[in-house]
N, C-alpha and C positions, 0 to 999 in steps of 0.2 A: 620769794620770788622777790621781794625787797632786799633782802640781805645779801641772793646771788648779784644783783645788780649795782649794791655797795662794792661787793668783793670784786667783781669786775671794773670797777670805775677807777678803785684803789692802782689794779693791777696795772691800769691803764695809764694812769698817772704817773705811777713809778718810771714806766718805761719810757715817759715823753722825758721825765725828770732824769735818768740817766744818760739819753741823749742828750739833755740840755748840757749833761755837766761833764760830758766826756770833751778834752781840752786837745788840741793840736801837742803830740808829746817830740820835741826839737833834739833830737840826735847828738851826740857827741859826735868829733869827725870820725870817721871810720882808719883803725890803725893798718894803714895798708906796706908797714913794713915790718909785719907778724909772718908766722908760716914757716911749713915746711917742704922743699924743694919736691918741684912736681912728681919726678917719678916714685918719690916714698908716698907721694901725696895718692898716686893712681895705684898705686899697691895696696891702699887702707882702704881705699872708695868702697864701701859696699852698703847696705840697706839693713834698717834694723826695725824692728815692730814692738819694744819694749823701750818706756820712758820712764825716769824720773818726772816727779811733778815740781822738782825747783825749778822757778824762773828763770828765765835768761836775763840776764844785765842788760841794760841798756846798752853799752856799750858793745858786746858780742852781738844783742841785734844789729846794731848800726855798723858791725863788720860783717857780719851776715847777709847785709840787703843789699849794702854796697858790692861786696864779693859778686850775689846773686844778678845785680840789673842796675850799680851806680855808675856813675857818668865817672870815667876813668880819661875822656878828653873834655875836658872844660871848654876849653876854646869853639868847641862845635857840637858841643852838646852828647855828645855821643858813648856807647853804654860798654859794660864790661860783656855784654853780650849781642849777640848780631842779630837785626833783625830784618826781616825782606823789603826793599826798596827805603831803608832805612823807614819804617812807619811807626816805630816803637807802640806797636799796636796794642802790648802787653800791659797790664795792671796788676803790681802787684798786691794783694791783702791780704793784711795779716790780722790774725785771729788770736788771740791771746782770754785770759780768764776776764780781765778788767774791759775787754771791750772788744770792738773790730776797727779798724784804719784800713788805712790807702796809704802805701808806700813812695811819697814826693821825692823823687831823686832828686832834683834842683835844690833842692832846701834841706835836703836829708832828713826829712820830717816826716812823722806817721800822724796824717790826715783822718779826724775821727769821721767813723762812718753811721756806728750804731753804740749805743753803750751795751748791748746785747752782748752775753757771752755764747759765741755763734760757734765753738770748738767744734761740738757734735756734729753739727749739720754740715763738716765739711768732708766728713766721709762716712762710712757703712760698715770700718772695723771701730771696735769697741776701744782700742787705745787713741782713737782721736779726741777724746771728752776729756784727756785728764792729761795730756802731755802740753806743757806749757805754750808751743810756738805751733800755729797751723797756716802755711802761707797757701794761698789761693791764686793761680793764674788766670786773668780774665783778658779774653779778647777784644776791644774796641772795631769793629768792624768798620764803624764810620770813618776812621781812619785809614782803610785801606782802599785809598782811591783806585781805580780805574781795573780794579780786581773784583773777579764773578766768585760766586759762592764757592765753588769747587777749593780754585787758590785759596780764597779767605780762611776757611777748614785746614787746607795742607799747608800753606804758610803758618798761619799763630800757630799750628801744632808744633812743627819744628820750631817756631822761636820761644815757647814755651818750654821744650826739651833743652832749649841750650840755656836757659836759665837756671831748670830744677840740674841740670848738670856741676854748674858755675856752686849751685849750693853743696851736692855731695861733696865737692872737693874741698868750698870749704870746711865742710863738717868732719872728712877725713881729715885737716892740717888741723883741725880744732879739739880731736877728740869729742865731737859730738855724733849722737844719736841722728839717722834719718832714713826717710823712707819716701819718695814719690810715688801716688795713688793716682788711681784713674776712678776708680771707683768713688763717686761722689752723688748725691741727689741733688742733681742739676735743679731740677723744677722748682725744691723746695727752698733749696738757697737763694737762689735766684729770685723770689721772693723775698726774703729777708735781707736783702740788700740792695731790692729795689733795682733791679738791673735792667737796663732798656733792652727791646727785644734784639737791638746789632750788639749788643753785648754777650758773650757767651763763654763760660764756664770749659776752662782747658782740661788745666790737671790744680791737683792739690798734693803739699808736700807736707809732713809731719818734721819738725824738727826739735831735740831737745838733748838733756844730759842723757847719759847711759845710766840704766837704773842698777842698780850694786845686787 
């Protein structure tokens, strides 16, 4: 019994240490002048469920997240993807082997959430645990003022879809593998992320280099 308690204490201590050691990641400025023409990108857009384990570079992550939901009009803070009533209710969570972060578009920074590797918790498919990056789109209903529950579900689902399509187009342009997924253990992942009741997981999306 004492041995079991000792190992439990070690596990808890390690988890706390990992969370405390996780630091914000200041991403490099996105490269907004790169990419293929739109019609070629649409021709190349597809889903893939096989991924190399090689991590994405910070530059690649910066470009990807800016394309997904970055600020393209600094004068008013509006984004590369539309949102109903400009609520900007979707938060993009970034799951990597090194830990879990939330994308802050204003500062182009990954803000630490937990030191845990939660990739496996982002989906029920086997490939999610080894792919280098999983995005989770979480709607914060608290920002959706004057909307009833039905409208919150409808509009946040559409807004997450716009972001996911931006990711598809960027990946098609840059030769990355990608697939959007609805099969998520929402209850388990919500507990891991310590989400509030009004925060709802909408979709997840896996990104990585193609597996050769």
